[in-house]
C-alpha positions as CSV (number, residue, x, y, z in Angstrom):
1,M,0.0,0.0,0.0
2,T,1.3,3.4,-1.0
3,A,1.4,6.1,1.7
4,P,-0.4,9.4,0.8
5,A,1.8,12.2,-0.4
6,R,2.9,14.5,2.3
7,S,4.9,16.9,0.2
8,R,4.5,18.7,-3.1
9,R,6.3,21.1,-5.4
10,W,4.5,23.8,-7.3
11,T,5.9,26.3,-9.9
12,Y,4.3,29.7,-10.4
13,S,5.1,32.2,-13.1
14,L,5.0,35.6,-11.4
15,A,5.4,39.1,-12.7
16,A,8.3,41.3,-11.6
17,E,8.4,43.4,-8.4
18,F,5.1,42.3,-6.9
19,G,3.7,39.4,-8.9
20,H,1.5,37.4,-6.6
21,K,-0.7,34.4,-6.4
22,N,-3.2,33.0,-3.8
23,I,-2.0,29.4,-3.2
24,T,-4.3,28.5,-0.4
25,D,-6.3,26.0,-2.4
26,D,-3.2,24.2,-3.5
27,V,-1.9,23.9,0.1
28,A,-5.4,22.8,1.4
29,R,-5.5,20.1,-1.3
30,L,-2.1,18.8,-0.2
31,V,-3.3,18.7,3.4
32,A,-6.5,16.9,2.5
33,E,-4.6,14.3,0.4
34,S,-1.9,13.8,3.1
35,G,-4.3,12.1,5.5
36,V,-2.8,14.1,8.4
37,R,-5.4,14.9,11.0
38,L,-3.2,16.8,13.5
39,G,0.0,18.6,12.7
40,A,1.2,21.4,10.5
41,V,2.0,22.3,6.9
42,V,5.2,24.2,6.1
43,V,5.1,26.1,2.9
44,S,8.5,27.4,1.6
45,L,9.7,29.4,-1.4
46,A,13.1,28.5,-2.8
47,G,15.0,31.7,-3.3
48,S,16.0,35.0,-1.6
49,T,14.0,37.5,-3.7
50,G,10.5,36.2,-3.1
51,A,8.2,35.6,-0.1
52,I,5.5,33.4,1.3
53,T,3.0,35.2,3.6
54,T,-0.6,35.3,4.6
55,I,-2.9,38.2,3.9
56,E,-6.5,38.9,2.9
57,Y,-6.0,38.4,-0.8
58,E,-7.9,41.4,-2.1
59,T,-6.7,44.4,-4.1
60,G,-6.8,46.9,-1.2
61,A,-4.8,44.8,1.2
62,L,-2.3,43.9,-1.6
63,A,-1.9,47.5,-2.6
64,D,-1.3,48.5,1.1
65,L,1.3,45.8,1.4
66,R,3.1,47.0,-1.7
67,R,3.0,50.6,-0.5
68,A,4.5,49.6,2.8
69,L,7.3,47.7,1.1
70,D,8.0,50.7,-1.2
71,Q,8.3,52.8,1.9
72,I,10.5,50.4,3.9
73,A,12.7,49.2,1.0
74,P,12.3,51.5,-2.0
75,P,13.5,50.1,-5.3
76,N,15.6,53.1,-6.2
77,E,17.7,53.4,-3.0
78,N,21.4,52.8,-2.9
79,Y,21.9,49.1,-1.9
80,A,25.4,47.6,-1.2
81,H,24.1,44.4,-2.9
82,N,23.6,46.4,-6.2
83,A,27.2,47.7,-6.0
84,A,28.5,44.2,-5.4
85,Y,26.5,42.4,-8.1
86,N,25.2,45.2,-10.4
87,D,21.8,43.4,-10.7
88,G,19.6,46.2,-9.3
89,N,17.6,43.9,-7.0
90,G,19.0,44.8,-3.6
91,F,15.6,46.0,-2.5
92,S,14.2,42.5,-3.4
93,H,16.5,40.8,-1.0
94,V,15.6,43.2,1.8
95,R,11.9,42.8,1.2
96,S,12.2,39.0,1.1
97,A,14.1,39.0,4.4
98,L,11.4,41.2,6.0
99,L,8.4,39.1,4.7
100,K,10.2,35.7,5.0
101,T,10.2,32.8,2.6
102,S,8.1,30.3,4.6
103,V,5.1,29.9,6.8
104,A,3.9,27.1,9.1
105,I,0.2,26.6,9.5
106,P,-1.6,24.3,11.9
107,V,-3.6,21.3,10.7
108,I,-6.5,20.3,12.9
109,D,-9.1,17.6,12.1
110,G,-7.4,17.3,8.7
111,K,-8.0,20.9,7.8
112,L,-5.8,23.9,7.2
113,Q,-6.3,26.3,10.0
114,V,-6.5,29.7,8.4
115,G,-8.9,32.5,9.1
116,T,-11.9,33.4,6.9
117,W,-10.1,36.3,5.3
118,Q,-6.6,34.8,5.5
119,Q,-5.0,33.4,2.4
120,I,-1.5,31.9,1.7
121,V,0.2,34.0,-0.9
122,V,3.5,33.7,-2.9
123,I,5.0,36.9,-4.0
124,N,7.8,37.6,-6.5
125,L,9.8,40.6,-5.2
126,D,12.6,40.4,-7.8
127,N,13.0,43.1,-10.5
128,R,12.3,40.6,-13.2
129,Q,9.6,38.0,-14.0
130,R,10.4,34.7,-12.3
131,E,9.3,31.1,-12.1
132,R,8.9,30.6,-8.4
133,E,9.3,27.1,-6.9
134,V,7.2,26.5,-3.7
135,V,7.4,23.4,-1.6
136,G,4.8,22.2,0.9
137,V,5.4,19.5,3.5
138,V,2.7,18.2,5.9
139,V,3.9,16.8,9.2
140,G,1.9,15.1,11.9
141,E,-0.4,12.2,12.5
């Protein structure tokens, strides 16, 4: 008998500088198919210029998040990373470090425990379009 899958990889094509996608349904499907009743799911983005976060996935909240990132780590500032690598994405690395590249969400009774208005979102923060690889792993019993 084959054990249910407890991990999955997804690839999302995202626009430059704030391309985003709601991946809650993908993660919930993995949790449901895993058979885990009590535990957690860890969702992680491979890379240092993107982010995984939770937010109410609607245009106002997304615009507010982008405006906050523009204020905290503006694209046109002088970044030491840009001087070292001449790739212009120093702001992307700072934003990624602030938002983080993974989240862990509880699983109870076989269901992802997110709020009514809380979605799991992958964001490309790089200054160019990217194919973003995201990994989900369900742990528990």
